[in-house]
C-alpha positions in Angstrom: 76.5 102.6 90.4 75.4 104.7 87.4 71.8 105.6 86.5 71.9 103.1 83.7 72.8 100.3 86.1 70.2 101.4 88.7 67.5 101.1 86.0 68.4 97.4 85.5 68.2 96.5 89.2 65.5 94.1 90.4 65.0 92.3 93.7 64.3 88.9 95.0 63.9 87.4 98.5 65.8 84.4 99.8 65.3 83.1 103.4 63.3 86.3 104.2 66.2 88.5 103.1 66.1 91.0 100.3 68.7 90.9 97.5 69.3 93.1 94.5 70.4 91.8 91.1 71.0 93.1 87.6 68.0 91.8 85.7 68.9 90.6 82.2 65.2 90.8 81.2 65.4 94.6 81.6 68.1 94.8 78.9 66.6 92.6 76.2 63.3 90.9 75.3 62.7 87.2 76.1 63.1 86.3 72.4 66.4 88.2 72.2 67.7 86.6 75.4 66.7 83.1 74.3 68.8 83.3 71.2 72.0 84.3 73.2 74.5 81.7 74.3 74.5 81.4 78.1 78.1 82.5 78.3 77.2 85.7 76.6 74.3 86.3 78.9 76.8 86.2 81.9 79.2 88.5 80.0 76.3 91.0 79.5 75.5 90.9 83.2 79.1 91.6 84.1 79.3 94.6 81.8 76.0 96.0 83.0 77.0 95.7 86.6 80.6 96.8 86.4 81.1 98.9 83.3 77.6 100.2 82.3 79.1 102.9 80.1 80.2 100.1 77.7 76.8 98.3 77.8 75.2 100.0 74.7 78.0 98.9 72.3 78.2 95.4 73.9 74.4 94.9 73.7 74.4 96.1 70.1 77.0 93.6 69.2 75.3 90.8 71.1 72.1 91.3 69.2 73.7 91.6 65.8 73.0 95.3 65.5 76.5 96.7 66.0 80.1 96.1 65.1 82.7 94.2 67.0 83.6 95.9 70.3 85.7 95.7 73.4 84.3 93.9 76.4 85.8 95.2 79.7 85.3 92.1 81.9 85.6 92.6 85.6 86.1 89.3 87.5 84.9 89.2 91.1 87.8 87.0 92.1 91.2 85.7 91.0 93.2 82.6 91.6 97.0 81.8 91.3 99.1 78.8 91.5 102.6 79.1 93.1 104.7 79.3 89.9 102.7 82.3 88.7 101.9 83.7 92.1 105.5 83.8 93.5 106.6 86.0 90.6 103.4 88.0 91.1 104.1 88.5 94.8 107.7 89.5 94.0 106.3 91.9 91.5 103.9 93.3 94.1 106.8 93.7 96.6 108.9 95.3 93.8 106.1 97.6 92.8 105.7 98.8 96.4 109.4 99.7 96.3 109.1 101.6 93.1 105.9 103.4 94.3 107.8 104.5 97.4 110.8 105.7 95.3 108.5 107.7 93.1 106.9 109.5 96.0 103.7 107.5 96.3 102.2 105.4 99.1 103.5 101.8 98.9 100.8 100.5 101.1 98.2 101.5 98.5 99.6 98.7 96.3 97.1 96.0 97.4 94.7 93.4 95.8 91.3 95.0 95.3 89.5 91.8 94.6 89.8 88.5 96.5 92.9 86.6 95.3 93.6 83.0 96.3 96.9 81.2 95.9 96.8 77.4 95.7 100.3 76.0 96.2 100.3 72.9 93.9 103.1 73.3 91.3 106.2 72.7 93.4 106.1 69.2 94.8 108.0 66.6 92.8 107.6 62.8 92.4 110.9 62.1 94.2 109.5 59.2 96.2 107.0 56.8 94.8 105.7 53.2 95.0 106.0 53.3 98.8 103.4 53.8 101.6 104.7 57.1 103.0 105.6 58.8 99.6 103.3 61.7 100.3 105.0 62.6 103.5 108.5 62.1 102.1 107.8 64.3 99.1 106.4 67.0 101.3 109.5 66.8 103.4 111.7 67.4 100.3 109.4 70.1 99.0 109.6 72.1 102.2 113.3 71.6 102.5 113.8 73.1 99.1 111.1 75.7 99.1 110.8 77.0 102.7 112.2 80.4 101.7 109.6 80.7 99.0 106.8 79.6 101.3 107.9 82.0 104.1 107.7 84.7 101.4 104.1 83.7 100.8 103.4 83.9 104.5 104.9 87.4 104.5 102.4 88.2 101.7 99.5 86.8 103.7 100.4 89.2 106.6 101.2 92.2 104.4 98.5 92.2 101.7 94.8 92.6 101.9 92.4 90.3 100.1 95.0 87.5 99.8 94.4 83.9 100.9 96.5 80.7 100.6 95.6 77.1 100.2 98.8 75.4 101.5 100.9 72.7 99.8 99.6 69.1 100.1 95.9 70.1 99.8 95.0 69.9 96.1 95.3 71.3 92.6 94.2 74.8 91.8 91.3 73.9 89.5 89.9 71.2 91.7 90.2 73.5 94.7 88.3 76.0 92.6 85.5 73.6 91.9 85.4 71.9 95.3 86.0 74.8 97.7 85.9 78.3 96.2 83.3 78.4 93.4 80.0 79.7 94.5 78.1 79.8 91.1 76.2 82.8 92.5 78.3 85.4 94.3 77.2 88.0 96.8 78.7 91.5 97.0 77.5 95.0 98.0 76.2 97.9 95.9 77.5 101.4 96.6 74.4 102.2 98.5 74.8 99.1 100.7 72.3 96.7 99.1 73.2 93.0 99.1 73.8 92.1 95.4 73.6 88.7 93.8 75.4 88.0 90.5 77.1 85.2 88.7 80.4 84.0 90.1 82.9 85.0 87.4 86.6 84.9 87.7 90.0 84.6 86.1 93.1 82.6 87.1 96.7 82.6 86.0 96.6 79.1 84.6 95.5 78.2 81.1 93.3 75.3 82.3 91.1 77.7 84.3 88.1 76.9 82.0 87.7 73.7 84.0 85.4 75.8 86.2 83.1 76.4 83.2 81.9 72.8 83.9 79.6 74.1 86.7 78.3 77.2 85.0 81.0 79.6 86.3 82.4 81.9 83.6 86.2 82.1 83.9 89.3 81.7 81.9 93.0 81.7 82.1 95.1 84.9 81.9 98.8 85.6 82.0 100.3 86.4 85.3 100.7 90.0 84.3 97.1 90.4 83.2 96.1 88.7 86.5 98.1 91.2 88.5 96.3 94.1 86.7 93.0 92.5 87.5 94.0 92.1 91.1 94.4 95.9 91.4 91.1 96.7 89.8 92.0 96.9 86.1 89.5 95.2 83.7 90.4 92.1 81.7 89.5 93.4 78.3 88.6 91.0 75.5 87.1 91.4 72.0 83.5 90.5 71.9 83.8 86.7 71.4 82.4 84.6 68.6 80.7 81.5 70.2 81.0 78.0 68.7 78.3 75.7 69.9 78.9 72.0 70.2 75.5 70.3 70.0 75.7 66.8 71.6 73.2 64.0 71.1 72.9 60.5 72.5 75.3 59.3 75.2 78.8 57.8 75.5 78.9 54.1 74.8 79.9 51.6 77.6 83.6 51.8 78.4 84.1 55.2 76.7 85.2 57.8 79.2 85.3 61.6 79.5 89.0 61.4 78.6 88.0 60.0 75.2 85.5 62.7 74.7 87.9 65.5 75.6 90.6 64.2 73.3 88.0 64.0 70.5 86.9 67.6 71.1 90.6 68.7 71.2 91.2 67.0 67.8 88.2 68.6 66.0 88.6 72.0 67.5 92.4 72.3 66.8 91.5 71.8 63.2 89.4 75.0 63.3 90.3 78.5 64.3 89.1 78.9 67.8 91.7 81.1 69.4 90.0 83.9 71.3 86.5 82.3 70.9 84.1 80.9 73.3 82.9 77.3 73.0 79.6 76.3 74.6 77.9 72.9 74.9 74.2 72.5 74.0 71.8 69.8 72.9 69.8 66.9 74.3 72.9 64.8 75.0 74.2 67.3 77.5 72.0 65.9 80.3 73.9 62.6 80.0 77.3 64.2 80.8 78.2 64.3 84.5 79.7 67.3 86.2 83.0 65.4 86.3 82.9 64.6 82.6 82.2 68.2 81.9 85.2 69.2 84.0 87.5 66.9 82.0 86.3 68.4 78.7 86.5 72.1 79.9 90.0 71.6 81.3 91.3 70.9 77.9 90.3 74.3 76.5 93.8 75.7 76.0 94.9 72.7 74.0 92.9 74.1 71.1 93.1 77.8 72.0 89.5 78.5 73.1 89.0 81.1 75.8 86.2 79.1 77.5 84.5 75.8 77.1 81.2 76.5 78.8 78.5 74.2 80.2 75.5 76.2 81.3 74.0 75.9 84.7 71.5 73.0 84.9 70.2 70.3 87.2 73.6 68.5 87.0 75.3 71.6 88.4 72.8 71.8 91.2 73.4 68.1 92.0 77.2 68.9 92.2 76.6 71.7 94.7 74.7 69.3 96.9 77.3 66.5 96.5 80.2 68.7 97.2 78.7 69.9 100.6 77.9 73.5 99.7 75.8 75.1 102.5 72.0 75.0 102.3 71.9 78.8 102.3 74.1 79.0 99.2 72.0 76.3 97.6 68.9 78.3 98.1 70.5 81.5 96.8 71.6 79.7 93.6 68.2 78.2 93.0 66.5 81.6 93.5 68.9 83.6 91.4 69.1 81.2 88.6 65.3 80.9 88.5 65.0 84.7 88.4 67.5 85.0 85.5 67.4 83.3 82.2 70.6 81.4 83.1 69.2 77.9 83.9 69.5 75.5 81.0 66.6 73.2 80.7 65.9 70.5 78.1 62.4 72.0 77.3 63.8 75.5 76.4 64.9 76.6 73.0 68.6 76.2 72.3 70.7 79.3 71.8 71.9 80.4 68.4 75.7 80.3 67.8 78.1 81.8 65.3 79.1 78.3 64.3 77.5 75.0 65.3 79.2 71.6 65.5 77.1 68.5 65.7 78.6 65.7 67.9 77.1 62.3 68.4 78.4 61.1 71.8 77.8 57.5 70.7 80.4 58.0 68.0 83.3 58.6 70.5 85.8 55.7 70.8 88.4 54.8 73.4 91.5 56.9 72.5 94.9 58.2 73.6 96.7 61.3 72.3 100.3 61.5 71.3 103.2 61.3 70.9 103.7 65.1 71.2 100.5 67.1 71.1 97.2 66.8 73.0 95.2 67.0 69.7 97.0 64.1 68.2 94.2 61.7 69.0 94.8 58.1 68.2 92.5 55.1 68.3 93.8 52.8 71.1 94.7 50.2 68.5 96.8 52.8 66.7 99.0 54.0 69.6 101.9 51.7 68.7 101.9 52.7 65.0 101.8 56.4 65.9 105.0 56.0 68.0 106.7 54.1 65.2 105.8 56.6 62.6 106.3 59.9 64.6 109.2 59.0 66.9 111.0 56.1 65.3 110.4 56.9 61.6 108.4 53.7 61.2 111.2 51.6 62.7 110.1 48.3 64.3 110.3 48.0 68.0 109.6 44.6 69.4 112.1 42.9 67.1 114.7 45.6 67.6 118.3 44.6 67.0 120.5 44.0 70.0 122.1 47.4 69.9 118.7 49.0 70.4 117.9 46.9 73.5 118.8 47.8 77.0 119.1 45.1 79.7 119.4 45.4 83.5 119.4 42.0 85.3 116.8 42.9 87.9 114.3 43.7 85.1 114.3 40.1 83.9 113.7 41.1 80.3 115.2 43.6 77.9 113.5 46.9 77.2 113.7 48.8 73.9 112.4 52.0 72.3 108.8 52.6 73.2 109.2 51.3 76.7 106.7 53.1 79.1 109.2 54.5 81.6 106.6 56.7 83.5 102.9 56.0 84.1 101.3 58.7 86.1 97.7 59.2 87.3 98.0 62.9 87.7 96.5 66.3 87.1 93.1 67.9 87.6 92.0 66.9 84.1 91.0 63.4 85.1 91.7 63.0 88.9 88.7 65.3 89.5 86.5 62.5 87.9 85.3 59.9 90.5 84.1 57.5 87.8 87.5 57.5 86.1 89.4 57.2 89.3 87.2 54.3 90.5 87.5 52.7 87.0 91.3 52.7 87.4 91.2 51.4 90.9 88.9 48.5 90.0 91.1 47.6 87.1 94.1 47.6 89.5 92.1 45.3 91.8 91.4 42.8 89.1 95.0 42.8 88.0 96.1 42.2 91.6 93.7 39.3 91.9 95.2 37.7 88.9 98.7 38.2 90.2 99.7 40.8 87.6 102.0 43.7 88.4 103.6 46.6 86.6 106.8 46.2 84.7 109.8 47.0 86.9 111.1 49.8 84.7 107.9 51.8 84.9 107.9 54.7 87.4 104.4 54.8 88.7 102.6 57.5 90.8 99.2 58.6 91.9 98.7 62.3 92.6 95.0 63.1 93.0 93.6 66.6 92.6 92.4 66.8 96.1 92.3 65.0 99.5 88.7 64.1 98.8 89.8 61.8 96.0 92.0 59.9 98.4 89.1 59.8 100.9 86.7 58.0 98.6 89.3 55.7 97.2 90.2 54.8 100.8 86.5 54.2 101.5 86.4 51.8 98.6 89.6 50.1 99.7 91.0 50.9 96.3 94.2 52.5 97.6 95.5 49.1 98.5 94.9 47.9 95.0 96.6 50.9 93.5 99.5 50.4 95.8 99.9 46.7 94.8 100.7 47.9 91.3 103.0 50.7 92.4 100.5 53.5 92.2 100.9 54.6 95.8 99.8 58.1 96.7 102.7 60.4 95.9 101.2 63.8 96.7 98.3 66.2 96.1 99.6 68.5 93.4 100.2 68.8 89.6 103.4 66.8 89.9 104.0 64.8 86.7 101.6 66.8 84.6 103.5 70.0 85.1 106.9 68.3 84.6 107.7 67.5 88.2 108.1 63.8 87.4 111.5 63.5 89.1 114.2 61.1 88.0 113.4 57.9 86.1 114.2 54.5 87.5 117.9 54.4 88.1 118.9 52.2 85.2 116.3 53.7 82.9 117.9 57.1 83.5 121.2 55.6 82.3 119.5 54.0 79.3 117.9 57.3 78.4 121.4 58.9 78.4 122.5 56.1 76.0 119.6 56.8 73.6 116.5 54.9 74.8 113.4 56.6 73.4 111.0 56.0 76.2 107.4 57.0 76.7 105.4 58.6 79.4 101.7 57.8 79.8 99.8 60.2 81.9 96.2 61.2 82.7 97.1 64.9 82.2 96.5 67.5 79.6 99.9 68.1 77.9 102.5 65.9 76.4 104.8 68.3 74.5 108.2 66.7 73.8 110.3 66.8 77.0 107.6 68.5 79.1 107.1 65.7 81.6 110.7 64.7 81.7 113.6 66.1 79.5 114.9 62.5 79.0 111.6 61.1 77.7 110.9 62.2 74.1 107.3 60.9 73.7 104.1 61.2 75.8 100.6 59.9 75.5 97.5 61.3 77.3 95.2 58.6 78.5 92.5 57.9 81.1 93.6 56.8 84.5 92.6 53.2 83.8 94.8 53.1 80.6 97.7 54.5 82.7 97.4 51.4 84.8 97.1 49.1 81.8 100.2 50.6 80.1 102.2 50.2 83.3 101.3 46.6 83.2 102.2 46.2 79.6 105.4 48.3 80.0 105.4 49.4 76.4 103.5 51.6 73.9 104.2 48.9 71.3 101.0 47.0 71.9 97.5 47.0 70.7 95.6 46.9 74.0 92.4 46.1 72.1 93.6 42.8 70.7 96.9 41.8 72.3 97.4 40.3 75.8 99.1 42.8 78.1 100.2 40.2 80.7 100.3 36.6 81.9 98.3 35.8 85.0 99.7 33.7 87.9 97.9 30.7 86.4 99.8 31.1 83.1 96.8 32.3 81.2 97.0 35.4 78.9 95.2 38.4 80.3 93.7 41.1 78.0 92.5 44.6 78.8 88.9 43.5 78.4 89.5 41.0 81.2 90.5 43.7 83.6 88.2 46.6 82.7 85.2 47.0 85.0 81.7 47.5 83.6 80.1 50.9 83.8 77.5 49.4 86.2 80.3 48.3 88.6 81.8 51.8 88.5 78.5 53.6 89.1 77.6 51.4 92.0 80.9 51.9 93.7 80.8 55.7 93.1 77.3 55.9 94.5 78.5 54.1 97.6 81.7 55.9 98.4 81.6 59.5 97.0 79.9 61.3 99.9 79.1 65.0 100.7 80.7 64.4 104.2 84.2 64.0 102.6 83.9 67.3 100.8 82.6 69.0 103.9 85.4 67.7 106.1 88.1 68.7 103.7 86.5 72.1 103.1 86.7 72.8 106.8 90.5 72.3 106.7 91.3 73.8 103.3 93.2 76.7 104.7 95.1 74.8 107.4 97.8 72.9 105.7 100.0 70.1 107.0 102.4 70.4 110.0 105.1 71.5 107.5 103.1 74.6 106.6 102.0 75.4 110.1 105.7 75.3 111.4 106.7 78.1 109.0 106.6 81.7 110.3 107.2 85.2 108.7 106.7 88.8 109.8 104.6 91.2 107.8 105.8 94.6 106.6 104.9 97.3 104.1 108.0 96.7 102.0 109.7 93.3 101.7 113.3 93.0 103.1 115.1 91.6 100.1 118.1 89.5 100.8 121.1 90.0 98.4 122.1 86.4 99.1 118.9 84.8 98.1 118.8 82.3 95.2 115.0 82.3 95.1 113.9 85.9 95.6 115.4 88.8 93.8 113.9 92.3 93.3 112.6 92.1 89.8 115.1 93.5 87.2 112.2 94.6 84.9 111.1 97.0 87.7 114.5 98.7 87.9 114.8 102.4 86.9 111.2 103.0 86.0 110.8 106.7 85.2 107.8 108.6 86.5 106.5 109.2 82.9 106.2 106.7 80.0 108.2 106.9 76.8 106.8 109.0 74.0 107.3 106.6 71.1 107.0 102.8 70.4 109.3 103.1 67.4 111.8 100.2 66.9 114.7 100.9 64.6 118.0 99.1 63.7 116.8 95.9 65.4 118.6 92.6 64.8 117.4 89.0 64.6 118.1 87.1 67.8 116.5 83.8 66.7 114.4 82.3 63.9 112.2 79.5 65.3 109.8 77.0 63.7 106.2 76.0 64.4 104.7 75.0 67.8 107.3 76.6 70.0 105.5 76.5 73.4 105.9 78.4 76.6 107.6 75.2 77.9 110.2 75.6 75.3 110.7 79.3 76.1 110.6 79.1 79.9 111.1 75.5 81.0 109.7 74.1 84.2 111.8 70.9 84.6 114.8 70.2 86.8 117.8 72.6 86.5 120.8 70.6 85.3 124.0 71.3 87.2 126.0 71.8 84.0 123.6 74.4 82.6 124.2 78.2 82.8 121.4 78.4 85.4 122.8 75.5 87.4 126.3 76.9 87.3 125.0 80.3 88.6 123.3 78.5 91.5 126.3 76.4 92.4 128.5 79.6 92.4 126.0 81.1 94.8 126.3 78.3 97.3 123.4 76.0 96.4 123.6 72.3 97.2 123.8 70.2 94.0 120.9 68.1 95.3 118.6 71.2 95.6 119.0 73.1 92.4 115.2 72.4 92.1 113.0 73.1 89.1 113.0 76.2 86.9 109.3 76.6 87.9 110.4 77.2 91.5 113.0 79.8 90.6 110.7 82.2 88.8 111.2 84.9 91.3 115.0 85.0 90.4 115.6 86.6 87.0 119.3 85.5 87.1 118.2 81.8 86.9 115.3 82.3 84.5 117.2 84.3 81.9 119.9 81.7 81.8 117.3 79.0 81.4 115.3 80.7 78.7 114.9 78.6 75.5 117.2 75.9 76.8 114.7 73.1 76.1 116.5 70.5 73.9 113.8 70.8 71.2 114.5 74.5 70.5 116.4 75.0 67.3 117.6 78.4 66.0 117.0 78.0 62.3 119.3 80.9 61.6 122.2 78.7 62.5 121.3 75.7 60.4 123.8 72.9 61.0 126.2 75.3 62.9 124.2 75.0 66.2 126.8 73.7 68.6 124.4 71.9 71.0 120.8 71.4 72.2 118.7 74.4 73.2 118.9 77.8 71.7 122.2 79.4 70.5 122.6 82.6 68.6 125.1 84.7 66.8 126.7 87.5 69.0 126.3 91.1 68.0 129.2 91.3 65.6 128.2 88.0 64.0 131.6 86.5 64.8 130.7 83.8 67.3 127.9 81.4 68.1 127.0 81.5 71.8 124.4 80.2 74.2 121.4 82.4 73.9 121.8 84.3 77.2 125.4 85.2 76.4 124.6 86.2 72.8 121.7 88.4 73.9 124.0 90.2 76.4 126.3 91.2 73.6 123.4 92.9 71.8 122.2 94.6 75.0 125.7 95.9 75.6 125.4 97.8 72.4 121.8 98.9 73.2 120.6 97.0 70.1 116.9 95.9 70.1 116.2 92.3 69.1 113.5 90.5 67.2 112.4 86.8 67.4 110.8 85.2 64.4 108.6 82.2 64.6 106.0 80.0 62.8 102.5 79.0 63.9 101.2 78.6 67.4 104.0 80.5 69.0 103.6 80.5 72.8 101.1 77.7 73.0 100.9 75.9 76.3 100.9 77.1 79.9 100.0 80.7 80.7 103.6 81.3 81.7 104.4 85.0 82.1 108.1 84.2 82.3 108.0 83.2 78.7 107.3 86.9 78.0 109.4 88.3 80.8 112.5 86.4 79.6 112.2 87.7 76.1 111.7 91.3 77.4 114.7 91.1 79.7 116.9 89.5 77.0 116.2 92.7 75.0 113.5 91.4 72.5 111.3 94.3 71.5 109.1 92.5 69.0 108.0 89.0 68.1 107.1 88.3 64.4 105.2 85.0 64.0 102.6 83.4 61.8 100.3 83.0 64.8 100.6 83.7 68.5 98.5 81.9 71.2 96.1 84.1 73.1 97.6 84.2 76.5 101.2 84.5 75.3 100.2 87.4 73.1 98.6 89.1 76.2 101.8 88.4 78.2 104.0 89.9 75.5 102.0 93.1 75.5 102.1 93.0 79.3 105.9 93.2 79.1 105.9 95.9 76.4 106.9 93.5 73.6 105.1 94.0 70.3 103.3 90.8 69.0 103.4 91.1 65.2 102.0 88.6 62.8 102.7 87.8 59.2 99.9 88.3 56.8 98.2 85.2 55.4 100.4 83.3 53.1 103.6 84.8 54.5 106.2 83.2 56.7 109.7 83.9 57.9 111.0 81.5 55.2 110.1 84.2 52.6 112.5 86.6 54.1 115.7 84.4 53.6 117.3 85.9 56.7 121.1 85.6 57.2 121.3 87.2 60.6 123.2 90.4 59.7 120.0 92.3 58.7 118.7 95.4 60.5 115.0 96.1 60.9 112.9 99.2 61.2 109.2 98.9 62.2 107.0 101.7 60.8 103.5 102.5 62.2 103.9 101.5 65.9 102.9 105.0 67.1 99.5 104.8 65.4 98.2 101.6 67.1 94.5 101.5 67.9 91.9 98.8 68.7 91.5 96.4 65.9 93.9 95.1 63.2 96.8 97.5 62.6 99.2 97.6 59.7 102.9 97.7 60.6 105.6 97.8 57.9 108.8 96.0 58.5 111.7 97.5 56.6 114.6 95.1 56.1 118.1 96.5 55.5 120.5 93.9 54.2 124.2 93.9 54.6 124.6 94.2 50.8 122.8 97.6 50.9 119.4 96.4 49.5 116.1 96.9 51.4 112.8 95.2 51.4 109.4 96.2 52.9 107.1 93.6 54.4 103.6 94.3 55.6 102.8 92.8 59.1 99.7 93.0 61.3 99.3 93.6 65.0 95.9 92.9 66.6 95.0 95.2 69.5 92.0 94.0 71.5 91.5 97.1 73.7 92.6 100.6 74.5 94.0 99.1 77.7 96.5 97.1 75.6 97.7 100.3 73.9 98.2 101.9 77.4 100.2 98.9 78.5 102.5 99.1 75.4 103.0 102.9 75.8 103.9 102.4 79.4 106.4 99.6 78.7 104.1 97.0 80.2 101.4 96.3 82.8 103.5 96.8 85.8 104.9 100.3 85.0 101.3 101.3 84.0 100.0 100.2 87.4 102.9 101.8 89.3 102.3 105.2 87.6 98.6 105.0 88.3 99.1 104.3 92.0 101.8 106.9 92.4 99.5 109.5 90.7 96.5 108.6 92.9 98.4 108.5 96.2 100.4 111.6 95.5 97.1 113.5 94.9 95.7 112.0 98.1 98.7 113.1 100.2 
């Protein structure tokens, strides 16, 4: 600890024990502190404690007396889920190999901060609407993924500071809230003092800001950035602008946290909030429960905000008590938050923000979002019209002609476009919310009492965020009511929300192949086209209760506010209002069944896992014994042939266009997560290497095998290479080969350029790389040979991941787009100015050489947020940078 940091230390006593803490009041006056957003106060504490050399510039910027600056954030812990952690662990194993090959100590490659993996992204809704679906889905999960899971057990035994929450336990963000978050963290100073400080963290999932709901500062990072943080590198950000959302009044009866979160997504997506903090304030804040706050914070990436922060207050304290945290931790939290100006109270002055949005909670109305984007909020009464307009081109649905109807005798009635073919209560977004889960259960109970069921073509599933949810639903006898409508427990993982929805009902699957435009309704956070299921073109985000209602209706082509959704057993029409429980009913049931004992019992078993997990074994070792026959685990190709020293220049010359893409190309489009088709390039590779056609699995489970991932890149049906126009032979990305003589699947086309050592460029529109924090979206482009991306805008985490793989993220200047370039595909590009990159906005000139001999120069920009990003680019990415650093350190030690 530096002298500066020591000067800021104060002490407090908890349970007769002395603790040190970095005192914010020794940095700034009370008046200055009171004006700062609470999220910035926590950021200041982190810099003062971990990087005091940066404190003067950060303090100056915080108080408006200095320019923008870099903030070297040092998280005290890290979380992964399995589809990011498996590649990260493979990278760790690969980095140990490279360190050894370069003469360093491979055992020095270890996590330096606590890292926890929650295995939640692999289980698929294969079995559903049956009593033992959870067990059967876990059986299938372990049959397919046992090799991956044994690799995780190898990592448990071989790496320090690495823990695992096994499959079938819960979703990463809910496990973070329920089990891992401390709000106040304890560590040690260099001289051995016990030090209290805020619990701040990062995780390799874009929805990490859910933890902001209980006053913990944390956000999502790319897998590569997470790996760097794990070995002690800072997570640098530009000092954030903070948007305040000042809430007044309270939500009206029947309006849920889902409705609030969709409204916030709509208004913030209309603003520029990428890279900014959002913080809630105002008198209405006390009316929002911890669960409602979690629902809102979870949606942060859907509008690009880094965090959506709710300051610590009495509601946070109530949650710590409800969730069974220890009395000792409770007292530490009370003492620390009382000593620091971090406890929001209604009688204190509200902070000042860079921008302020006024939001009257009483103005929020019941909503859904769709059919393709989380920010496409629709009034409930407008859902049908939005489907007609956005998906059908305003075609009518109910009175569709015979050729647009699909009939299977067991259904008893025809289905047509707009049929709800999947209805899933899924994801941490809403299944962390007891009020909403109980609301859905009580609605199912009333439907059951009236003799109402779901439509037979709707695939229904219930996959809560944790076992605690099932405990209190069981206590309320609501699991029986859910089951009666087909919403049996299917598992405890992301499942449908991440795209692991499994196959549709058998005949619906056939109808989809014949052109049925079905709909998925889910209580999740993303509904990009084809994300949930590649055969379902439209999706609507909705509260759990509305998921049940739409399963009963069986179609999106209904106004649930005014039209009957079913006929009861007595022949009477039944409306949504007849089934929806009152807020008083919900609150009474929640008070009765949501108990601290459930949280405590599950917390005691959080690391154990089911018998499936306990039966797996693996041996630890310094270096992992790669199997050449494995179809899941391959030594990473991007860690092959790394030289001891980085390259001397970032210059790109004589590059060619690989693809020209449109707007809103997400990481789902770039690196899909859905099932691997047998007739795809990836499927054919797996079959050729001995895989059973039943077990090709998801792309998300194959991310530690570059052979599969490269063949799957950009294969989403919605991807169109605009360079080809009408000449694109099929769905997914195709491209011209290197001599511009043949149009090939992207993987094969890219290989032809690579064979000539020709660098490639991808052009795109706005929001390039939106969606999940998927490092393979960057890895795939780097391994295909892409050296630069040029887009109108690039989402924050994808931009970070591109830099983490050594790919330059360039942006058009305002008013420019790729359309202005009139590319033909035979141009060559030089990029001038890449060797002069520095923190801030950098000018890079793109020189276009056309086949007819003419040239054109276009000014581009590249934003660099920190000197660390420059180091990563110079080194060819995060991983080579870390490898060289470890080799240098351990060689010196030897």
